[in-house]
C-alpha positions, 0 to 999 in steps of 0.5 A: 499499499502506498502512503499517498494516492494521487488521483487524476481525472483526465479528459482530452488532455493528451498534450499536457498529460505527459508533463503532469505525470512526469512531474509526479515521477520526478518527485523526490517522495517516492511512496505514492501510486497514481490513479488515473481515470479517463472520462471518455476522451475523444483524443489519444489521452487514454493511449498516452496514459496507457504508455505510462501504465505500461512503463510503470505498472507498479505505480499506476492504476488506469481506469476508463469511463465508457462515456463522459461522466464529469469530473465528480463521478471520475474522481470518485471512481479514482478514490474507489481504487486508491489505497493510500493512507492520504489522498492528493489531487492532480490535474492533467 
């Protein structure tokens, strides 16, 4: 179990998602997990996130809504999957 679960709802943010995820990966604190949920993106946001999942499967959980459900629903899905003692929030 990670100390901190970082939750991130992602939607049509393929151009900025790598910068957001890379900023987490380069933190000096390393006891974390990243829980991403794609909210039915119409661009390649999910593919970008999947590339990070494939590279860091021990650190990342990737969920996907079948349709756009909105940020509240998406973040609640992230919270359900989070296992950390603390929760942090990040945007893509």
